[in-house]
C-alpha positions in Angstrom: 6.6 -6.0 -17.1 4.3 -6.0 -14.0 4.2 -2.8 -11.9 4.8 -4.8 -8.8 8.0 -6.1 -10.2 9.2 -2.6 -11.2 8.2 -1.4 -7.7 10.4 -4.2 -6.1 13.4 -3.3 -8.4 13.1 0.5 -7.5 12.7 -0.2 -3.7 15.5 -2.6 -3.8 17.7 0.2 -5.4 16.5 2.6 -2.8 17.4 0.2 0.0 21.0 -0.2 -1.5 21.3 3.6 -1.6 21.4 3.9 -5.2 18.2 5.9 -5.7 16.7 8.4 -3.4 13.7 6.7 -1.4 11.3 9.7 -1.6 11.9 9.9 -5.4 11.1 6.1 -5.6 8.1 6.4 -3.3 6.7 9.3 -5.4 7.0 7.5 -8.7 5.6 4.3 -7.3 2.6 6.0 -5.8 2.2 8.0 -9.2 2.2 4.7 -11.1 -0.4 2.9 -8.8 -2.7 6.0 -8.8 -2.6 6.2 -12.6 -3.5 2.5 -12.9 -6.3 2.9 -10.4 -7.6 6.0 -12.1 -7.7 4.0 -15.3 -9.6 1.3 -13.8 -12.1 3.4 -12.2 -12.6 5.2 -15.4 -13.4 1.9 -17.1 -16.0 1.1 -14.6 -18.0 4.3 -15.3 -21.4 3.6 -16.6 -22.0 3.5 -20.3 -24.6 6.5 -20.1 -21.4 8.8 -19.9 -18.9 7.5 -22.8 -17.3 10.9 -23.2 -16.6 11.3 -19.5 -15.4 7.6 -19.3 -13.1 8.3 -22.4 -11.8 11.6 -21.0 -10.9 10.0 -17.6 -9.2 7.0 -19.3 -7.2 9.4 -21.5 -6.1 11.4 -18.5 -5.0 8.3 -16.7 -3.2 7.0 -19.6 -1.3 10.5 -20.0 -0.2 10.4 -16.5 0.8 6.7 -16.7 3.0 7.7 -19.8 4.5 10.6 -17.9 5.4 8.6 -14.8 6.6 5.8 -17.0 9.1 8.3 -18.3 10.4 9.1 -14.8 10.3 5.4 -13.8 12.5 4.6 -17.0 15.0 7.1 -15.8 15.0 5.6 -12.2 15.5 2.1 -13.6 18.5 3.4 -15.7 20.0 5.0 -12.7 19.5 1.8 -10.6 21.2 -0.3 -13.3 24.1 1.9 -13.6 24.6 2.3 -9.7 
């Protein structure tokens, strides 16, 4: 599923009062930040492959962590 669709679902749930808007904003911001960090890491010149891999791994780790939070929010939205 596209991040923009997930964002739309979460924001809709927040507008309906099912989810806390601040919590949704934080999760959405973290998702987009992780994606941006990953894309930025991909563009690091080939002369520094270790740095590139380190930054990509850190971005993936952040994305996985926020994904867990987002799944929880989506479950709450579905049950609310």
